[in-house]
N, C-alpha and C positions, 0 to 999 in steps of 0.2 A: 605291567602291573607294579605299582611302586610298593615296596616292601620295608617294614621296619623291623630289623633284627635286634632282639635284645638278649641279654646273658640273663637267665633266671634260675634262681635256686629252685628245689623242689617245692619249698613252701610259697614262694612267689607264684610259681606255676599253678599251685593248687588254689591259691586265692583267686588268681585271674579266672581260672576255669570255674570255680563256684560262683563268683560273680556273674559270669556269662550265663551260666545255668538258671541262676535265680532271676534273670531279666527276661526269661521266656514268657510269652502270654499264657501259656498252658503249662503247668507243673504239677506232677503227682504228689501228694503229700509225703510218700517215701523219698521222692527225689529231693523235695525240699528239705526233709529231715536230714538226709546224708550229706547235703550240700553244706548246710548250717554246721553239722557236726565236723566235716572236714575242714572247713573255714577256721572254726574256733581252734581246731587242734593245730592248723597250720600257723595261726597267729601266735600261740603260745610258743611255739618252737622257734618261731622266727625272732622274737625278741624285739627290742627297740631299734628301728631304723626307718629309713624313708620307704613308703609304700610306692609301688609302680602302678597302682591301679587308679590313681587320680587323687587320693587323699591319704594323710599320714597314716601309717601302719601303727596300730596300739603296741604297747609293750606287753609283756607276759601277764599283765594285769587286765588285759583285754576281757570284757565281759560280754555276756550274751545281749545285755542291754545296748552296748556299743553297735554290735552287729544288726541288732534289730533297728536301731536307730537308721543305719544305712539302707536298710531293707524296707523301712516304713512300717516296722512292726515292733510291738512291745517286746521287753527282754523275756517275760513270761511266756509270751507266744513262741519265740525262739527255743526257750528251754523245752517247751511241751513238744515242739517239732522233733528236737535232738533226742528226746524220751522215747519217740516212736521207733528209733533204731534199736531198742531193747525188744521189740515184739518179734516172735518167731515169724518166718516168711509167710506161712498161709494167713496168719491174722493181720499182717501188715498189707497183705494183697487185698484183703477184705476192706481195709481202710481206703486204698486206692480206688476200689470198686464202690465205695459209698455204702457198704453193707454194714459198717461199723462207723459210728461218728467218731469225731475227732477227740472231743474230751473223754468219753469213755475209754477210747484206745489209749489215751495218756494213762490213765489210772490203771489199765490192764497192764501196762507195760512194766509196771512194778511187781508183777507176779513172778515166781520162779518160772524158769521154762517148762518144767513138768506139769505146773498148775495151768500154764497157757496151753498146753496140748490137751489137758483134760477138758479146759473150758471150750476149745475148738469142738471137741468131740461132743459136748453137751449142747452146743449151738446147732451142730448137724442133726442131733437127735430131736431136739426140740423146736428146730426150724425158727430160730429167733437170734437176736443179737442183744448184748446188754445194754440197758440204759445207763445214764450216768450214776444214777442212784445204786444200781446193781454193781456197777464197776467199783464204786466206792466201798460197798459192802464186801465185795470179793478181796479188796486191797486190804481192807481192816482184818478179815480173817487171815490173810497170809502175813500180815504183820504180827499177828498174834501166835502164828504157827499152827493154826487150827484150820487151814483150808484143804479140804480132801475133795476127792470126785463126788462124794455123796453131797457135800455142802454145796459144791458148784452146782450140780444138777438141781438141789433144792432152790437155790437162788435164781437159776434161769428159769424155773417152771413159775416163779411168781409173775402173776398177770399184772401188766403195766396198765395205767389208767386209760391210755389212748390205744390199747392193744385190742384188735379185732378177733373174733373167734376164728380158729384155723382148724382145718381137717389135717389130722396127722396120721400118716400111714407107717407102721413099724417097717424099718428097712429090710428086716430079715424076711417079711412077708412077700416082698417084691425083688429080692436079691437075685433070684434066678433069672429075671429078665434084664439085668444089669450087670456091666463090668464092675469090679471092685473100685476102681478108680474113677468111675463116673461122678461127676460132680452133682450136687443137688439141683443146679440149674438145669443140666442135661436130663436128669430124671423127671424134673418137673415138666420141662418141655414136651418130653416123651409121652407122659402120661396125659398131658392136655391134648395132644395130637391123636393119641389113641382115643380118647373119649369122644372127640370130635368125629373121628371116623365111625366110632360105635352109634352114635346119634345119627348120622346120616344113613347107614344101614338100617336102623330102627324106622326111620322115616320111610324109606323106601319100601319096608316090609309092609308098613302100615297103608301106603298108598296103593299096593299092589293087592290088597285084600278087597 
């Protein structure tokens, strides 16, 4: 197999790796976020010189707009993706899983880590995710220094226009049936299966009468 060996600096290697990852057909928001961040940092460190990835490397004045142009996205989109790296891991995972939309996630990334953890707890209690409007409200309260756990819960309890009525079960009332680290998805699936089994038994009893 023919090989082409090149001597690369750490920055050049990082740029090539990021470009390769960004060209994948399927890429998670978190993967794209860290790829953009790594590439921007590598370009700033590299300075003015020739790029080995097929087009000139920009100088330290390289912007997210120039990175976005190569990736086919706007500078604002690139910047928003990079903001996602400021999310705590559990929230970023929810973005990857599609449980938190992209734009609300960007606004949430401006919250202090303590508030992000409080938001995560409120989301689990209320079984919901923030809308863009709610995320903007959370961000505004945080910037004013008035975002508390109580305020977060109050905002998350606001009913959205397209929100369907939900049945909420306090976690403490079913805690004895689950492990402390069981996810909401696991709990939901278990309860659903238990109800299905219950309904089958009830039908069997009715038929036996």
